[in-house]
C-alpha positions in Angstrom: 69.3 -28.0 -36.6 72.0 -26.9 -39.1 71.8 -23.3 -37.8 72.0 -24.5 -34.2 75.5 -25.9 -35.0 76.5 -22.5 -36.4 75.7 -20.5 -33.3 77.3 -22.2 -30.3 79.2 -18.9 -29.6 76.0 -16.8 -29.2 74.4 -15.8 -25.9 70.8 -14.5 -25.9 69.2 -11.8 -23.7 65.5 -11.2 -24.4 62.6 -9.9 -22.4 60.2 -7.1 -21.8 60.7 -3.4 -22.4 63.1 -1.2 -20.3 64.5 -4.1 -18.3 68.1 -3.3 -18.9 68.9 -5.8 -21.7 71.2 -3.4 -23.6 73.0 -2.3 -20.4 73.6 -5.8 -19.1 74.8 -7.0 -22.6 77.2 -4.0 -22.8 78.7 -4.7 -19.3 79.1 -8.4 -19.9 80.7 -7.7 -23.3 83.2 -5.3 -21.8 84.0 -7.7 -18.9 84.5 -10.8 -21.0 85.7 -9.6 -24.4 82.5 -10.4 -26.3 80.8 -8.7 -29.2 77.2 -7.4 -29.1 74.5 -7.8 -31.7 71.7 -5.3 -30.6 68.5 -6.4 -32.4 66.7 -3.1 -31.7 69.4 -1.1 -33.6 69.0 -3.3 -36.7 65.2 -2.9 -37.0 65.4 -0.2 -39.6 67.8 -2.2 -41.7 65.6 -5.3 -41.4 62.5 -3.3 -42.3 64.3 -2.2 -45.5 65.3 -5.8 -46.3 61.8 -7.2 -45.8 59.2 -7.5 -48.5 55.5 -7.0 -48.0 55.0 -10.7 -48.6 57.6 -11.7 -46.0 56.4 -9.2 -43.4 52.8 -8.3 -43.9 52.2 -7.0 -40.4 55.2 -4.7 -40.7 53.9 -3.5 -44.0 50.5 -2.6 -42.5 52.1 -1.0 -39.5 54.3 1.2 -41.6 51.2 2.5 -43.5 49.5 3.6 -40.3 49.6 7.1 -38.8 50.6 7.5 -35.2 47.0 7.6 -33.9 46.2 4.4 -35.8 49.2 2.7 -34.2 48.8 3.8 -30.6 45.2 5.1 -30.1 42.6 3.7 -32.4 43.3 0.0 -31.6 43.0 -1.9 -28.4 46.1 -3.1 -26.6 45.1 -6.6 -27.4 45.0 -5.9 -31.1 48.2 -4.0 -30.8 49.8 -7.1 -29.3 48.4 -9.5 -31.8 49.4 -7.5 -34.8 52.8 -6.0 -33.8 55.2 -7.4 -36.4 58.2 -8.0 -34.2 56.1 -9.7 -31.5 55.0 -12.1 -34.2 58.5 -13.0 -35.2 58.6 -11.2 -38.5 62.2 -10.5 -39.5 63.7 -13.1 -37.1 65.2 -15.0 -40.0 67.3 -11.9 -40.7 68.7 -11.9 -37.1 69.8 -15.5 -37.7 71.3 -14.7 -41.1 73.2 -11.7 -39.6 74.5 -13.8 -36.7 75.7 -16.6 -39.1 77.8 -14.0 -40.9 79.5 -12.5 -37.9 82.9 -13.8 -36.7 83.0 -16.7 -34.4 86.4 -15.8 -33.0 84.7 -14.2 -30.0 81.4 -14.9 -28.3 78.4 -12.7 -29.3 75.7 -11.4 -27.0 72.4 -10.9 -28.9 69.9 -8.8 -27.1 66.4 -7.3 -27.6 62.7 -7.9 -27.2 62.5 -9.5 -30.6 64.1 -12.7 -29.2 61.0 -14.7 -28.7 61.6 -18.0 -26.7 60.1 -20.3 -29.3 62.2 -18.8 -32.0 65.4 -18.8 -30.1 65.2 -22.3 -28.6 66.0 -24.2 -31.8 69.3 -22.2 -32.1 70.5 -22.7 -28.6 73.8 -24.6 -28.0 72.7 -24.9 -24.4 69.6 -23.7 -22.4 72.1 -21.8 -20.2 73.0 -19.5 -23.1 69.7 -17.7 -23.0 67.7 -15.7 -20.5 64.6 -13.4 -20.6 64.4 -10.4 -18.3 60.7 -9.8 -17.3 59.4 -6.6 -15.6 57.1 -7.2 -12.6 54.0 -5.1 -12.1 55.7 -2.7 -9.6 58.5 -2.1 -12.1 56.0 -1.4 -14.8 54.3 1.1 -12.5 57.6 2.9 -12.0 58.0 3.0 -15.8 54.5 4.6 -16.1 55.4 7.3 -13.5 58.4 8.3 -15.7 56.0 8.7 -18.6 57.2 5.7 -20.6 60.9 6.5 -20.8 62.2 6.5 -24.4 58.8 5.5 -25.8 57.5 8.9 -24.9 59.3 10.5 -27.8 57.0 8.8 -30.4 53.9 8.7 -28.2 54.1 12.5 -27.8 53.3 12.8 -31.5 49.8 11.3 -31.0 46.7 13.4 -30.4 46.4 11.9 -26.9 49.9 11.0 -25.6 48.7 9.9 -22.1 46.2 7.5 -23.5 48.7 6.3 -26.0 51.1 5.6 -23.2 48.5 3.6 -21.2 47.8 1.5 -24.4 51.5 0.9 -24.9 52.1 -0.1 -21.3 49.1 -2.5 -21.3 50.3 -4.0 -24.6 53.7 -4.5 -23.1 52.3 -6.0 -19.9 50.5 -8.7 -22.0 53.7 -9.3 -24.0 55.6 -9.8 -20.8 53.0 -12.3 -19.6 53.3 -14.1 -23.0 57.0 -14.3 -22.7 56.8 -15.7 -19.1 54.3 -18.4 -20.1 56.2 -19.4 -23.2 59.6 -19.5 -21.5 58.1 -21.7 -18.7 56.5 -24.0 -21.2 59.8 -24.4 -23.0 61.9 -24.8 -19.9 63.9 -21.6 -20.6 65.4 -19.2 -18.0 63.8 -16.0 -16.9 64.7 -13.3 -14.3 62.0 -11.1 -12.8 63.0 -7.5 -12.7 61.4 -5.3 -10.0 62.1 -1.9 -8.5 64.5 -3.3 -6.0 66.6 -5.0 -8.7 69.9 -3.2 -9.3 72.0 -3.2 -12.4 74.8 -5.1 -10.5 72.2 -7.7 -9.4 71.3 -8.4 -13.0 74.9 -8.5 -14.2 75.8 -11.0 -11.5 72.7 -13.3 -12.1 73.1 -13.3 -15.9 76.9 -13.9 -15.5 76.2 -16.9 -13.3 73.7 -18.3 -15.7 76.0 -17.9 -18.7 78.9 -19.5 -16.7 81.0 -16.3 -16.8 83.6 -15.8 -14.0 82.7 -12.9 -11.7 
């Protein structure tokens, strides 16, 4: 509860992969004079700051080769053992946010923002939203060979199968986010192939109470 009092100036955008979290955060920050804390970009720093005792799943993941990470395990196991999906390092996000200036609002964004971890730090439920890709959106991602993820999947011995594994893991992760947000009474926005960037900016702006 103490941390909750420290973060009334923070807005949270979580969700599944490739749903436009970073783009929406950047546009809102530009429009409303806010700062951005991108949790994806600080992952290397958080990995360095984490001990094997604090983040055992991260430690095991780092010791794997690319085929062990993306080919030799089922998508279900990949989901259950992926460190960021299990909240490892989330305490570092909170510590970083507590150190940042409170003179302006901060938009925190990234897939690491799990609903059950974010909820205790919310000043208001209207300060957080999760963007969730629908099945047709995920199919479009598959047709583009996984977007940015293709760079590291291409290093495996079977890139196409690695991509299928990753997409299935992320589908299950999205379902997990959807169920968890619903159970906790938190906001979600479904993102499909008809959803435009402007649509998302408008909907998130309205949720956060920003003027359009």
